[in-house]
C-alpha positions as CSV (number, residue, x, y, z in Angstrom):
1,M,24.0,153.1,96.2
2,R,21.6,150.2,95.8
3,I,20.5,151.5,92.4
4,K,24.2,151.8,91.2
5,I,25.0,148.3,92.4
6,T,21.9,146.8,90.7
7,L,22.7,148.6,87.4
8,A,26.3,147.5,87.5
9,A,25.4,143.9,88.2
10,V,22.9,143.9,85.3
11,L,25.6,145.3,83.0
12,M,28.2,142.8,84.0
13,A,25.8,139.9,83.6
14,A,24.9,141.1,80.2
15,L,28.5,141.5,79.1
16,M,29.4,138.0,80.3
17,S,26.7,136.5,78.1
18,E,27.5,138.7,75.2
19,A,31.1,137.8,75.2
20,A,30.3,134.2,74.3
21,A,28.0,135.3,71.5
22,Q,30.7,137.5,70.0
23,E,33.6,135.0,69.9
24,Y,35.3,134.7,66.5
25,D,33.8,132.1,64.3
26,T,36.1,130.8,61.5
27,C,33.0,130.2,59.4
28,L,31.8,133.8,59.8
29,V,30.9,135.4,56.5
30,G,30.5,139.1,56.2
31,I,27.3,140.7,54.9
32,H,28.9,141.9,51.7
33,Q,30.0,138.3,50.9
34,A,26.8,136.7,52.1
35,E,24.5,138.9,50.0
36,S,26.8,138.8,47.0
37,E,26.8,135.0,47.0
38,Y,23.0,134.9,47.5
39,Y,22.2,137.2,44.7
40,S,24.9,135.6,42.4
41,G,23.0,132.3,42.8
42,I,19.8,134.0,41.7
43,A,21.5,135.7,38.8
44,D,23.0,132.3,37.7
45,T,19.5,130.7,37.5
46,E,17.3,133.6,36.4
47,T,17.4,136.2,33.8
48,R,18.0,139.5,35.5
49,H,17.3,142.8,33.7
50,F,19.7,145.7,34.4
51,A,19.2,149.2,33.2
52,S,21.7,149.6,30.4
53,S,23.7,152.7,29.3
54,P,26.7,151.4,27.3
55,E,27.7,154.9,26.1
56,T,30.6,156.5,27.9
57,P,29.2,158.2,31.1
58,S,29.5,162.0,31.4
59,V,32.4,163.4,33.4
60,L,32.0,164.5,37.0
61,K,30.2,167.8,37.3
62,G,30.3,170.3,40.2
63,R,27.8,170.0,43.0
64,N,24.7,172.2,42.9
65,A,23.7,171.2,46.4
66,G,25.2,172.5,49.6
67,T,28.6,171.5,50.9
68,L,29.0,168.2,52.7
69,T,31.2,168.4,55.7
70,H,32.3,164.8,55.5
71,K,32.4,161.9,53.0
72,V,29.2,160.0,52.6
73,F,30.0,156.9,50.7
74,G,27.4,154.3,49.8
75,W,27.8,150.9,48.1
76,H,25.3,150.4,45.2
77,P,24.8,146.6,44.8
78,Y,24.3,145.2,41.4
79,W,21.1,143.5,42.5
80,A,19.4,146.8,43.3
81,A,16.3,147.5,41.2
82,S,17.1,149.1,37.9
83,T,15.4,152.3,38.9
84,A,16.8,152.4,42.5
85,H,19.4,155.1,41.7
86,L,16.6,157.5,40.6
87,Y,15.4,157.7,44.2
88,Y,18.7,158.4,45.9
89,D,19.1,161.8,47.5
90,Y,22.3,162.9,45.8
91,D,22.5,166.0,48.0
92,A,23.3,163.6,50.9
93,L,26.0,161.6,49.0
94,S,29.6,162.3,48.0
95,H,30.5,158.8,46.7
96,I,28.8,155.8,45.2
97,A,30.7,152.5,45.0
98,Y,29.3,150.2,42.3
99,F,29.3,146.6,43.6
100,S,31.1,144.8,42.1
101,Y,34.0,143.7,39.8
102,E,34.6,140.1,40.9
103,V,38.2,138.9,40.7
104,D,39.1,135.9,38.6
105,T,41.8,134.4,40.8
106,A,43.1,132.2,37.9
107,T,44.2,135.3,36.0
108,G,43.8,138.4,38.1
109,G,41.2,139.7,35.6
110,Y,37.5,139.6,36.4
111,S,34.9,136.8,36.3
112,T,32.1,139.3,36.0
113,L,31.6,143.1,36.1
114,R,28.0,142.8,37.2
115,G,26.9,145.5,34.9
116,W,29.6,148.1,35.5
117,D,30.2,148.4,31.7
118,T,26.6,149.3,31.1
119,T,25.1,150.9,34.2
120,P,23.5,154.3,33.9
121,I,24.3,155.2,37.5
122,I,27.7,156.6,36.7
123,G,26.5,159.3,34.4
124,Y,23.4,160.0,36.5
125,A,25.5,160.5,39.7
126,H,28.2,162.6,37.8
127,Q,25.5,165.0,36.7
128,R,24.7,165.6,40.3
129,G,28.3,166.0,41.5
130,V,28.7,162.6,43.1
131,K,31.8,160.4,42.5
132,V,31.4,156.8,41.4
133,M,33.9,154.2,42.4
134,L,34.3,150.6,41.2
135,T,34.3,148.0,44.0
136,V,36.6,145.1,43.4
137,T,35.7,142.0,45.5
138,N,37.6,138.9,46.4
139,F,36.2,136.8,49.3
140,G,37.8,133.9,51.2
141,S,41.2,133.0,52.6
142,A,42.2,130.7,49.7
143,R,41.1,133.1,47.0
144,N,42.9,136.0,48.6
145,T,46.1,133.9,49.0
146,E,45.9,133.1,45.3
147,I,46.0,136.8,44.4
148,L,48.3,138.1,47.1
149,T,51.1,135.6,46.4
150,D,51.2,136.2,42.7
151,T,52.5,139.6,41.5
152,V,51.7,138.8,37.8
153,K,48.0,138.3,38.7
154,Q,48.1,141.5,40.8
155,W,49.4,143.6,37.8
156,T,46.7,142.0,35.6
157,L,44.1,143.1,38.1
158,I,45.5,146.6,38.5
159,N,45.8,147.1,34.7
160,T,42.2,145.8,34.2
161,V,40.9,148.1,36.8
162,I,42.6,151.1,35.2
163,S,41.0,150.1,31.9
164,Q,37.6,149.9,33.4
165,L,37.9,153.2,35.1
166,Q,39.1,154.9,31.9
167,S,36.3,153.4,29.8
168,R,33.6,154.4,32.2
169,N,34.9,157.7,33.6
170,G,35.2,156.0,37.1
171,D,36.5,158.1,39.9
172,G,38.5,155.4,41.7
173,V,38.4,151.9,43.1
174,N,37.3,150.4,46.4
175,F,39.0,147.0,47.2
176,D,36.9,144.7,49.2
177,F,39.1,141.7,50.0
178,E,37.5,139.8,52.9
179,S,39.0,137.0,55.1
180,V,42.6,137.9,54.4
181,P,44.7,135.5,56.5
182,A,47.5,136.6,58.8
183,A,50.0,134.9,56.5
184,Q,49.1,137.4,53.8
185,K,49.3,140.5,56.0
186,A,52.6,141.8,54.5
187,N,51.5,140.8,50.9
188,M,48.3,142.8,51.3
189,V,50.4,145.9,52.1
190,S,52.6,145.2,49.1
191,F,49.6,144.8,46.8
192,C,48.1,148.0,47.9
193,R,51.4,149.8,47.3
194,R,51.4,148.4,43.7
195,A,47.8,149.3,43.2
196,V,48.2,152.9,44.3
197,R,51.4,153.3,42.3
198,G,50.0,151.7,39.2
199,I,46.6,153.4,39.2
200,K,47.7,156.9,40.1
201,A,50.5,156.8,37.5
202,V,47.7,156.7,34.8
203,L,44.8,158.3,36.7
204,P,46.4,160.7,39.3
205,A,43.0,161.9,40.6
206,A,41.7,158.4,41.2
207,E,40.7,157.6,44.8
208,I,41.8,154.3,46.2
209,S,40.1,152.9,49.3
210,L,39.7,149.7,51.2
211,A,36.8,148.0,52.9
212,T,38.1,146.5,56.2
213,P,36.6,144.5,59.0
214,A,35.2,145.9,62.2
215,V,37.4,143.6,64.3
216,N,40.7,142.4,63.0
217,W,40.0,138.9,64.0
218,S,42.5,137.2,61.6
219,D,45.3,139.7,62.2
220,G,45.4,139.9,58.4
221,W,45.3,143.7,58.3
222,D,48.1,146.2,59.0
223,L,45.6,148.9,59.2
224,G,47.9,151.8,60.1
225,T,50.2,151.1,57.2
226,L,47.4,150.6,54.8
227,A,45.8,153.9,55.8
228,G,49.1,155.6,54.9
229,I,49.1,154.0,51.5
230,C,45.4,154.4,50.5
231,D,43.4,157.6,50.3
232,Y,41.0,156.3,53.0
233,I,39.6,153.1,54.5
234,I,36.1,152.2,55.4
235,M,35.6,150.2,58.6
236,M,32.7,147.9,58.0
237,G,31.1,148.7,61.3
238,Y,28.6,145.9,61.4
239,N,28.4,142.1,61.4
240,Y,29.1,142.0,65.2
241,Y,26.2,139.6,65.2
242,W,25.6,137.6,62.0
243,S,23.4,134.8,60.6
244,G,25.2,132.1,62.6
245,S,25.2,133.9,65.9
246,T,24.2,131.7,68.9
247,T,22.0,134.5,70.3
248,A,20.1,137.3,68.6
249,G,21.8,140.7,68.9
250,P,22.6,144.0,67.2
251,V,24.7,143.9,64.0
252,A,26.2,147.3,64.9
253,P,26.2,148.0,68.7
254,V,27.4,151.4,69.7
255,S,28.3,150.1,73.2
256,G,27.2,147.6,75.8
257,E,28.9,144.6,74.2
258,T,32.3,143.0,74.5
259,Y,32.9,144.3,70.9
260,H,31.2,147.3,69.7
261,V,31.6,150.2,67.2
262,V,33.4,152.7,69.5
263,R,35.8,150.0,70.7
264,S,36.6,149.0,67.1
265,I,37.3,152.6,66.2
266,N,39.5,153.2,69.2
267,E,41.3,149.8,69.6
268,D,41.4,148.3,66.1
269,Y,41.9,151.5,64.1
270,L,43.1,154.6,65.9
271,A,45.4,152.6,68.2
272,D,46.9,150.9,65.2
273,G,47.9,154.2,63.7
274,V,44.9,155.0,61.4
275,P,44.5,158.8,61.3
276,P,40.8,159.7,62.0
277,G,40.8,161.8,58.9
278,K,41.4,158.7,56.8
279,L,38.7,156.5,58.4
280,L,35.1,156.2,57.4
281,L,32.6,154.4,59.7
282,G,30.5,151.9,57.8
283,V,26.9,151.8,58.9
284,P,24.2,149.2,58.2
285,W,21.0,149.9,56.3
286,Y,20.0,146.3,57.2
287,G,19.4,144.0,60.2
288,Y,19.2,140.3,61.1
289,D,16.2,138.3,61.9
290,W,16.6,135.0,63.8
291,P,14.4,132.1,65.0
292,V,14.7,132.2,68.8
293,V,13.6,130.3,71.9
294,S,11.6,133.1,73.5
295,S,10.9,136.8,73.5
296,Q,13.6,137.5,76.0
297,R,16.1,140.2,75.0
298,K,19.0,138.6,73.1
299,A,17.3,135.2,73.2
300,A,19.2,132.1,72.1
301,T,18.8,131.3,68.4
302,T,17.4,128.0,67.1
303,G,18.6,128.4,63.5
304,T,20.2,130.6,61.0
305,G,19.3,134.3,60.8
306,S,18.2,136.1,57.7
307,S,19.3,139.6,56.7
308,R,16.5,142.2,56.3
309,T,16.9,145.4,54.4
310,Y,15.8,148.6,56.1
311,I,12.5,148.7,54.2
312,K,11.8,145.0,55.0
313,A,12.6,145.6,58.6
314,L,10.0,148.3,58.8
315,E,7.4,146.0,57.4
316,L,8.1,143.5,60.1
317,V,8.1,146.2,62.8
318,A,4.6,147.3,61.7
319,G,2.0,145.7,64.0
320,N,4.7,144.7,66.5
321,T,6.3,146.5,69.4
322,R,9.6,148.2,68.6
323,V,12.0,148.2,71.6
324,F,14.9,150.6,71.6
325,D,17.8,148.9,73.5
326,D,19.5,151.7,75.4
327,L,22.5,149.5,76.3
328,T,23.6,149.0,72.7
329,G,21.8,151.9,71.0
330,V,20.0,149.6,68.5
331,P,16.3,148.7,68.3
332,Y,14.8,145.2,68.0
333,V,11.4,143.6,67.7
334,N,9.9,140.3,68.7
335,Y,7.2,138.6,66.7
336,Q,5.7,135.1,66.2
337,T,5.2,132.9,63.2
338,T,5.2,129.2,64.1
339,Q,7.8,130.2,66.7
340,W,9.4,133.2,68.3
341,R,11.6,135.4,66.1
342,Q,13.7,138.3,67.1
343,M,15.0,141.0,64.6
344,W,17.6,143.6,65.4
345,Y,18.0,146.4,62.9
346,D,19.2,149.9,62.6
347,D,16.7,152.7,62.1
348,S,16.8,156.5,61.7
349,T,17.5,157.0,65.5
350,S,20.4,154.5,65.8
351,L,21.9,155.6,62.5
352,Q,21.8,159.2,63.6
353,M,23.8,158.2,66.6
354,K,26.5,156.5,64.4
355,S,26.7,159.7,62.2
356,N,27.2,161.7,65.4
357,I,30.0,159.3,66.5
358,A,31.8,159.8,63.2
359,K,31.6,163.6,63.6
360,D,32.5,163.6,67.3
361,M,35.5,161.4,66.7
362,N,36.6,163.5,63.8
363,L,36.4,160.7,61.3
364,A,36.4,161.3,57.5
365,G,32.7,160.3,57.2
366,I,30.5,157.2,56.9
367,G,30.0,154.4,54.5
368,I,26.6,152.8,53.9
369,W,25.7,149.1,53.3
370,A,23.7,149.3,51.1
371,L,22.1,151.9,49.0
372,S,18.6,150.9,47.7
373,Y,17.8,149.2,51.0
374,E,15.8,152.2,52.0
375,A,13.6,152.0,49.0
376,G,13.3,155.7,48.7
377,R,12.1,156.4,52.2
378,P,13.1,159.9,53.2
379,E,14.0,159.6,56.9
380,L,17.5,158.1,56.4
381,W,18.4,160.7,53.8
382,K,17.1,163.4,56.1
383,G,19.3,162.1,58.8
384,L,22.4,162.2,56.6
385,K,21.7,165.8,55.6
386,T,21.1,166.8,59.2
387,A,24.5,165.3,60.1
388,F,26.6,166.3,57.2
389,L,25.1,168.9,54.9
390,E,26.0,172.5,55.9
391,N,23.1,174.8,56.9
392,Y,20.5,172.1,56.4
393,T,17.1,172.1,58.1
394,S,14.4,169.6,57.3
395,S,12.0,172.4,56.3
396,G,14.2,174.5,54.2
397,G,15.0,177.1,56.9
398,N,11.5,177.3,58.4
399,P,11.0,176.2,62.0
400,M,11.3,172.4,62.5
401,A,8.1,170.5,62.6
402,D,9.4,168.3,65.4
403,P,8.1,169.0,68.9
404,E,10.1,171.2,71.1
405,G,12.7,169.4,73.2
406,N,12.3,165.7,72.2
407,L,15.2,165.1,74.5
408,Q,16.9,161.7,74.2
409,I,20.1,160.1,75.7
410,I,21.2,157.1,73.7
411,P,22.4,154.7,75.1
412,N,21.1,155.1,78.6
413,P,22.8,154.0,81.0
414,V,26.0,155.8,79.8
415,T,28.7,153.1,79.9
416,D,31.2,154.7,77.5
417,M,29.9,157.4,75.2
418,S,26.3,158.5,74.7
419,V,24.6,161.0,72.4
420,I,22.1,163.6,73.6
421,N,19.6,164.4,70.9
422,Y,17.2,167.4,71.1
423,T,15.1,169.6,68.9
424,I,14.7,173.4,68.9
425,S,11.5,174.5,67.1
426,R,12.2,178.3,67.1
427,R,15.2,180.6,67.6
428,S,16.0,181.1,71.2
429,R,18.7,181.0,73.9
430,V,19.2,177.3,74.8
431,T,20.9,175.8,77.8
432,L,21.7,172.1,78.2
433,R,23.1,171.2,81.6
434,I,23.7,168.0,83.7
435,Y,23.0,167.9,87.4
436,D,23.6,165.2,90.0
437,T,20.9,164.1,92.4
438,E,21.9,166.7,94.9
439,G,21.2,169.4,92.4
440,R,24.9,170.2,91.8
441,L,25.8,171.3,88.3
442,T,28.3,168.8,86.8
443,A,28.4,169.8,83.1
444,A,27.2,172.7,81.0
445,L,26.9,171.4,77.4
446,A,25.3,174.3,75.7
447,D,24.5,177.9,76.5
448,R,23.9,180.0,73.3
449,V,21.3,181.2,70.9
450,M,20.3,178.5,68.5
451,D,18.3,178.4,65.2
452,P,15.5,175.9,64.7
453,G,16.9,172.4,64.1
454,T,18.0,169.1,65.6
455,Y,21.1,169.2,67.7
456,T,23.4,166.6,69.4
457,E,25.9,166.6,72.2
458,T,28.0,163.8,73.5
459,I,28.8,162.7,77.1
460,H,31.4,160.2,78.2
461,S,31.2,158.1,81.3
462,G,34.8,158.9,82.1
463,T,33.9,162.5,82.9
464,L,31.2,161.6,85.4
465,A,31.3,159.7,88.7
466,Q,29.2,156.6,88.7
467,G,25.7,157.4,89.7
468,I,22.3,159.0,88.6
469,Y,22.1,162.3,86.8
470,I,19.5,164.6,85.4
471,C,19.9,166.3,82.0
472,I,17.9,169.5,81.7
473,L,17.2,171.4,78.4
474,Q,15.9,175.0,78.8
475,T,14.5,176.9,75.8
476,R,12.3,179.8,75.2
477,S,9.3,177.5,75.1
478,G,10.0,175.7,78.3
479,R,12.0,172.9,80.0
480,S,12.6,169.3,79.3
481,A,14.4,166.8,81.6
482,I,15.6,163.2,81.4
483,K,17.2,161.0,84.0
484,F,20.2,158.8,83.2
485,A,22.8,156.6,84.9
486,A,26.6,156.7,84.4
487,I,28.3,153.3,84.8
488,K,32.0,152.7,84.5
489,S,32.8,150.1,81.9
490,K,34.6,147.0,83.2
């Protein structure tokens, strides 16, 4: 009883401090907008060299790779290196969204295409059976009001998008309108109806999707209605902590915060009538790095945070101690320059958890911000294929090189939903069971013959009484065990 009270007290204290850090800030800018504006400033002052392929891209070919069980959608930012697309693992992708056509709010046309009209990525992806979408961006309350209150501008935008898709053999459009005010909620729905009607009248096979916020802070989104109009929507499941946050923290917590990924899916999306089969979970291939007052977990910030791509985050982790935060399911690292800094970022372990959540909640798939941030490193691609590519093993069907067992429960304690990860190195009968501290069996999660590979199961705190449990994995090679706590969320 003493252990349970202590854990609950720690959790409640953490939640009280986290609630303040996650209050809505009217100056909050999403990562898509922040990075677009940053790189736009560079492009305006420097000569940037983009790979150019002005000829009409080839049409979409059939996939030679195995079948993906879910959509795997990745934004390709225009500031990516000209050769970045050559290092993508197209076996792990179903869609690439070129970022971006920037709306000219004076006319409804575009202020820039950022290389859509010349990029070689469309033809390259089509040859590998991957669809390419055009992302259309419009950021800010005032700019969205300009477009959403003027149907003439909307039709100019729609017709211009149709022309761009036709000229480049594009497979559809992803609208990324951010900071839509509540006053434009109905107009956003009307615009989407017009866009779907107009685009599909000319291009019936075109896919039309929306990028939408993790938390509907402004109440500008009628998500259930929009999901019924569009082919699918992508919840940008990040930016829970951002550059201006008052404490350091995870950009995409799985649990353990007042607002987190699972809550967003359940309360902002599914409860609003979004069908799981029309929802993709956006995941971050980036993190944030803040100056902080100390090395304490979630220390108070002393300045603005900086975004770090996955590859840059790994460089900062090298030589420092990575801490995996079981409460939120996201790692962080402390390091010192002239002062303490704390960086929270997603790695292959935390991203695998998010892929598992998308599968376990029967979502349509995941979206990635942003392709190229992995700089060709294989572990993130391997994780995608493990999660979503049928009959995939990391060694082409041979026994996995990972050690037997490798049993993990993330996050631990279990406060809502946690993922059990484990590895089987050779074909054998496998049992995975949960026992209480009295030795009573409380759950049998697996009892079958398994081939070599990495497997996952999920556990929910609602199915367990609050307390301490032991998870035991039994294989032909032996037994692995891990202790965990179940705590009821408040």
